[in-house]
N, C-alpha and C positions, 0 to 999 in steps of 0.2 A: 132140127133146124136148118134150113137152107145153108148150105157153107159156102154159097156163093152171092155177091153181092149184085142187086139187079142194076140194071141202067138208071132207074128212077133215083134207087140210094145213092147211086156215084154222083148224080147231079146235086142231090142234096149235101152229100159232104161235100163237094166241091164248092157249091154256093155258103157254106158254114165256113169252110177255111178263108174264102175270100172276105167275108164280115169281120171275122178275126184279125186278119191281116189288115183290113181297112182301119178297124179300130186302133190295131199296134201304131198305126201311122200316124193316126190322128193324136194319140196320145204322147209322140216325140217331143211337141213343143210344150206340154207341158210338164212334160221330166224334165226338159232341158231349163226350164223356168224355174222349175222347184231347185235344181243344180245350181242356178246362179244364184237363188237366193240364200243359198247355203255357202256362198260366198264369204271369207273372213271381212268383218268389217273394220272399221279404221285401227280401232284398239288393239285386237288380234294381228294385224298386220304390222303393227308398230311394235307389240309384244314379240313377234316372231324374229322382227329385225333385232331388236334389242337383245334377245337371248340366241342369235343365231351364229354363226360362224363367223370369226374375224381372224386375218391375219395374227398369229401367236397364241390361238385357243378359241374357247367357247365360252359364252358368259354362264355361271351355274348358277341357279341361285338370286336372290335379290341382293345387288351389291350396291355399295354406295359407291358414285363414279369418284374416278381416279385415285391416285395413290395417298394416303395422308400421313403427316409426320409432325410431331409436335402437339403440345396441347396448350392452347392459350387460356389463361386463367380468367380471362374476359369473357371468354365463351361457355355456357352452361353445355353445349352440344358440339358434335365437329360440324365443321364445314362440309358441305355435300355440292361436289361438282357433277352437273347433271350430264353426266357421258358415262354411257358402257363401260365395264371394267373385268377385269379376271376375277375368279374368285379369291386372289389376294389383295386384290384392290389396284391392279397394277392395269391403267389406261391401254386402251388398244389404238391404233393409229387409225381413226376414223376419215372418211374422204370428205371433201367440201369441195364444191364448186365456185364460191365466195370468195371476192377478191379480199375481203376482209369479214370473217365470219362473226357472228356474235356470239359470245360466250354466256352461259348461266349457272349460276350457283344457288343454292338454299344458304342461309346464314341464321343461326339460330340465335336464341335471345340475347341479347348482348346486358353484361352486367354495368357498362358504361354508354353513355348517351352516344358517342362517338368513338368510330374505331378507325385507326389507320389501317390502309390496305395496299398491296403494292402487286399490280400485272405486268408479268415479264413475258416477252412473246422471243424465242430463240429459234434460231435456222437450224438444221441438222448438223451443225460443227458446232453447236453451241455459241455462237456467235449471236449476239443482241441485236434484235430488230427492232425491239421496242421495247421500254419499259416506263410505268408511270405510280407514283402512290398519290392515294385519295384517300377522302374517309367516308366511310358508310354514316348515313343519317336516319336511314328508317329504321321501322321496326323490323322484328324477325320477320324473315321471309325470303321470296325469290328475288333474286336481281340479275339483269342483264347487263353485259360490258361489249358497248360498240366502239370499236377502235377507231380511231380520228382518221378522216380521208387523207390527211398531211403524209400520213406513212405510205412506202412504198406498198402496192398490191401483192399477194402472196404469190411467188412463181409455181405455175403450171408441173406438177412434176415432183415438188421439193416438199420434202417434210419438214415439220415444226413440232415445236416442243412450247407449251404455255405452263406458267407458274401461278397460280393465285396465293397470296399471303396475307392472313390477318396477324399484322405487327403487335405482338403484346408487349414486348419492352424494344423500346427504340435501341437502348442500350445493349440488348441482347439478343438480336436477331436468330439464336438457334433455338429460342422458344416461341418462334413464329409458328402457327398452325397454316400449314400449306398442302395445298391439292394441287396435281398437275395432270396435264393431258396431253395429247400427240394428234396431228392432225396431217394431212397431206392434199395437198390440191391438185383437182385431176382437171381435165379438159372438158367443155360440155360437148356431147356427142350431138349431130345434126337431129336425131330423133329426139332428145331428150328437150333441146331447145324448141320443137317444133309443138311439143306436149304442154310445156311452160307457157306459149304463146297462145294457145287455143281452150287451155282450161280454166275453172273458175278457181276462187281462192280454196275452196272445202276440197276440190278434187286434186287440188295442186298438192298437197299435205301427202297424198297416197302416191302420188307422182315422186315426189322427194322420197319415200318410203320404199316404194319398188327399186328407187335408182340407188338404194343404201346409202344414202346422204344424211347423214345424221344431226349435224348442226342444222341444215335447212329444215329438215323433218320438225326438227322441236322450235324452230323459230317462227315456221310457218302457222303450225299448231298454237302455237301462244297467241299470234297475231290475229288468227280467227277467233279463236275463244273470246280476245278482246272486243274484237269489231261484231260479234255475234252474242252479247250477252243472255239473251234470251233463248237460245238454242240450247237446249237442255241436252241433246245428243253431243254436241261439240264441248259443253262444258262437262259431262261425264267423261270423255274421251281424254281431255286435257288433267283432270283430276286422276285417273288410272294411270296416264303416263307417269305422274307424279309419284303415286305408289309404286310402280315400276324400281324406280330409282331409291327407295327407302325412305321418301321423306315422311314427316309424320301426318297421322292420318287430319290433324287440326292444322295443318301448315297452310297459311294462306294461297288463294287460287290466284291472286295478284301478283304482280312483280314490281319493281321500281327499277327503270331504265338508267343506266349512267354512262354519257358519253365521255370516255375516257381523255384526259388532258390530252394537248399535243404536246407541252413540255414533260420532261421526265420529273419533274420535281413539284407538280403543282400539288397544292393540297387544299 
């Protein structure tokens, strides 16, 4: 066999290499598209956020949000605060850009038709910012609490603690079923502000998730699910997020909004 490559063979080899290179270059867009298709969906992004690192620890396993103490005889199960918490149920300091965030809870079956509850908001010095008592009237399920616009906006850079209590016995508040959480208001960056102005409601959920804003993420996803009841993917994302926080599989997917009273003793 001839140990030397002829000129013709060299030309042929060069042409073959050129074809291989051209084919590889043509395949790049397809490969990039496939990579893009493998990007995490909304549920996966929220799950990574939920179980991701926080100041003070990392969420491990499915935890019921917020620290819980007390056992109300009027409740068949514990109240669930829809926020991430540590393995021991200690809530993290979640960041928010909202002046008055919306707070979310799951209320189990009540053995009475109405239950007195209390919501208290405290500053970093445990000084009361707002408190109100009101009655739950709905069937078991999710509720959201909306702060009245009459209270001062949360201050940027400040930490706050909230406490939500089911009052089992007005004469013995030590028996209250209590969940609590912490949050800090942060300023809105110019980049985030621009994104929020130019994205659709569905895209906005991802924007909040990427920005690590739990209260905004949950509220935006809930509102998206409510305004798009026929969107199967949004409905699935909402159900999956509820499962992350340990809600029963048969828990209602809808919720009851409560506009908190302006007076501290309204019932």
